[in-house]
C-alpha positions in Angstrom: 0.1 0.0 0.1 0.9 3.5 -0.8 0.2 7.1 0.1 1.0 10.5 -0.5 1.3 13.1 2.2 -2.0 14.4 3.5 -2.1 18.4 2.8 -5.0 20.0 4.4 -5.6 22.4 1.1 -7.1 22.3 -2.4 -8.2 23.2 -4.8 -10.9 20.6 -4.0 -13.8 20.0 -6.8 -17.2 19.4 -5.7 -18.3 16.5 -4.1 -20.0 13.7 -5.8 -23.0 11.6 -4.5 -22.2 7.8 -5.3 -25.5 7.0 -3.3 -24.2 4.9 -1.3 -26.2 4.5 2.3 -23.3 3.9 4.5 -20.7 6.0 6.7 -17.0 6.3 7.3 -16.1 5.3 3.3 -12.5 4.3 3.3 -10.8 4.2 -0.4 -8.4 1.3 -1.1 -6.3 0.0 -4.3 -5.8 -3.3 -4.8 -2.5 -4.8 -6.0 -4.1 -5.0 -9.6 -4.8 -1.5 -9.7 -8.6 -2.1 -8.3 -10.1 0.4 -6.5 -12.5 -0.1 -3.8 -14.4 1.6 -1.5 -15.1 0.2 1.9 -18.1 0.9 4.3 -19.4 0.6 7.1 -21.0 -2.6 8.9 -18.8 -4.3 6.7 -19.4 -3.1 3.1 -17.9 -2.7 0.1 -18.4 -1.5 -3.6 -15.6 -0.9 -6.2 -14.7 2.1 -7.8 -14.5 2.9 -11.7 -11.1 3.1 -12.9 -11.2 6.9 -12.5 -12.6 6.4 -8.7 -15.5 8.8 -9.4 -18.6 6.2 -9.5 -19.4 3.0 -8.4 -18.9 -0.3 -10.5 -21.4 -2.8 -9.6 -23.5 -3.1 -6.4 -22.7 -2.8 -2.6 -22.0 -6.1 -0.9 -21.1 -8.0 2.1 -17.5 -8.4 2.1 -16.8 -9.4 6.0 -18.6 -10.3 8.9 -18.6 -7.6 11.7 -19.4 -8.9 15.3 -17.7 -8.1 18.9 -16.8 -9.5 21.4 -19.1 -10.2 24.3 -16.1 -9.5 27.2 -15.2 -6.2 26.1 -17.3 -5.0 22.7 -14.2 -5.1 20.8 -14.1 -6.7 17.3 -13.1 -10.3 17.8 -9.9 -10.0 15.3 -9.0 -6.7 16.9 -8.8 -8.8 20.3 -7.0 -11.5 18.9 -4.1 -8.8 17.6 -4.3 -6.8 20.9 -3.7 -10.1 23.1 -0.3 -11.0 20.6 
């Protein structure tokens, strides 16, 4: 994964509404160049090559659960215990 510096200044384009009903999106690009938007609730949607529109439907990509012991996701609990 590679990322550049996060700059707090523009110029910025106008926002583009992708019409996905989730919060806290996170952009990721695969080694093959495919672009994905990871969404709340363990969902994801593939983005077009330019990243300005979706390509396909929102799909469930992982099961999100909580540990009854402390409310943290089980995979995070496992990582914290190591």
